[in-house]
Residue, then its C-alpha position, 0 to 999 in steps of 0.5 A: m500500500e503506497g502512502n495513504e492509498k486504501r485497499i479496495e475492501t476499505k474503499c467499498i465501505h468508506s469511499g465517497y462518504d464523510s459522516q461529519f457532513y451528515n450529522g454524524s450518521l454512520i450510514p449514508p442518509l436516503f434523500q428520497t426527494a424529487t426536488f430541492t428548494f432555493s433560498s431565493a429566486e436568484e439562487g435558483a436562477r444561478r443553479f440553473a445557469s450552472e453558476e452556483a453548485g447545489y442541487v436542483y432536481s433529482r434527475l440532475g443530481n441527488p446527495t445519496v446518488e452522488i455518494l454512490e457515484k463517488r464510491m464507484a469512481e474511486l473503486e474503478g480508479a476513474e475521475s468520475a462516475l454516473a449512476f443510471g436506472s439500469g445497466m442498459a440505460a448506462v450502455s445506451s447513454v454511453l453509446l449515444t454520447l460517443t456516436k452520431a449518424g454515420d459512425h461505426i462501433l467495433c464490438s467484441q464477438g459476443v455481447y449481452g442480448c439487449t446490447y445486441g438489440l441496441l446496436h441494431l436499433l442504432e443502425e436501423k434508425y440512426q445509421i450508426s453501424h457496428q461490427f463484431s470481432p474476436m479481438n484475438s490479435r492486434e492485426e485482427l483488430m486493426n483490420c476492423i477499424t475504419p475511419e468512421t470508428t468512434c467507439i470500441y466496445i468490449e465485454t470481458p469475460i464475454n457473456p455467456t461464453l466467458d471468452i477473454v479480451d486482452l484489455e491492454m492490447v485493445a487499450a493501446i490500439g484505442k490510444e493510438k487511433q484516438i478511439p475511446v475503449v468502453v468495457d462492460n465490467t459486469f461479470c468481474s466488478p472492480y474487485l476482480q478487474n480494473p479496465i481503466a488501470l489497464g488503459c481503457d477509457l470508460v467502464v459500464h456495469s449492470a449494477t443489478k448484478y455483483l455490485c448489488g448482490h442481493g437481487d433487489v435493485i435494477a441499476g447501471i454505472v458508468a465510470g471514466k474521465k470527468e470530461w466524458m462523464d460530464d458529456i454523458a450527464r448533459q447529453a444523455r442522462k439529463d435529456i433522456g432521463g434513465i436515472i437511478s432512484p435515491f432508494d436504489a442508490w442507497l441499496l447499492l451502497r449497502g450491497i457494495k460494502t460486502l462485494p469483496i467477501r461475496l466475490d471471494r466466495h462466488s469465485q471459490q465455489a465456481a472453481i469447485l463446480a467447474n471441475f465437477l462439471r468438467d468430469h461429469e459424463k453428461i457434460e460435453q464442455v465447460y467454459y470457465p476462465g479459471f482452468a489452467d488450460h484455458p486458451q487465454a489463461k495468460i490474459v486471465a492471470k494478467q488482468m483478473k484477480q480471480p476467475g469469477g463466479i460464472i460458469s457456462f457449460k454444454i450438456k450432451g444433446g440439445q435444447k431439449e436436454a438443456q431444458a430438462l436439466m433445468n427442470h430437474l433442479s430444485l435448489i438452483k433457480v431457473a432465472v436470468s441475472l447473476g451475482d445474487a446470493e442464490t445460484l441461478i441457471q439460464h438458457p442463453a439461446t432462449m433467454t438472454h440472447a433470444v433476440v440474437p438470430k440463430e446464425e449470429r448466436e452460433k458465431m458467438g458460440i451460443e448453441d442450443n445445449l449451452l447453459r449459464l450458471s451463476v454460482g451463489l453463496e449457498a453451501i457448495e455441497d448443496i449446490q453440487a448435490d442439486l446439480s448431480e441429482a438433476l444430471y442423474q434424472c436426465k436420461 
């Protein structure tokens, strides 16, 4: 630890908040208000003209939300952060701010289904084109960049195949070409991976997942340089209005306090289940970044603290066999989302990535027998027993 720099476990609990400014309240207060009063008409005019700091309306800023944003900026090593009402509100705000009609977005080979849908909406309605690339090498990436490319958008690990993109390599190209690099860091959170420290420009999260950790909030986060955050706040959040509620921000502050402890447990248990599934006779293939023989194991070791709590696997057979396994589970819940205390399983081809055409899904590696498992915090023996029994029931 250099100087007074705090470790991330401490930052998760204390960053962005000083109780002395809130009457000594240990816990950040909830400012559940839509608007704020002015001491005079002149003060209101100055605040609307941005001539004076202060709160105006909770769509434009709220004390509870601001504490969350300061905490997330520090956790991601960013100059600034913004909170949104959902992960997709965060993603869409970033892409709308960084692009205009005629521009081009270069994306990692796989992306979340709704991100895929957004990219097609931008192309169909606003002539903002996109292209998918495996991003396996510098040469491959350079060949995909056009004069119109204004954004490089990455998921890593990629949802749901858990392929890894070398963030340092892409960041170096982005800087060389002066193209901002945006990373969806949802699967890792700032506890396991720090894209900005690796040279990337902006980080987005579905804060619904590991940051919340309790399945009771829909929210999104963007973090990066203050200049970009100011543009996103002004151009997208203010006028489009995908804001987070103060209560949801308050719940996120509570969830983030236990992020390191939870992710340690998620990661430890995922490693056990990944090896169990890999050895099972009814499993065709397991995707997990923690395997020593993972094709991108060196990149995983370089940019991730731990492999995380997500496993994807292919059951022998097809969609029928995959759904049969899900239907035989009892402890593990059939549900989308991830990062909750509960272990969740879903079928990407018919759920999170159903919007993606079958041919494109298969290019992404999403076949009909692929399942995604978000490993929870239950006793590992109980999770494994439930999987084992369900696999046994699948004739």
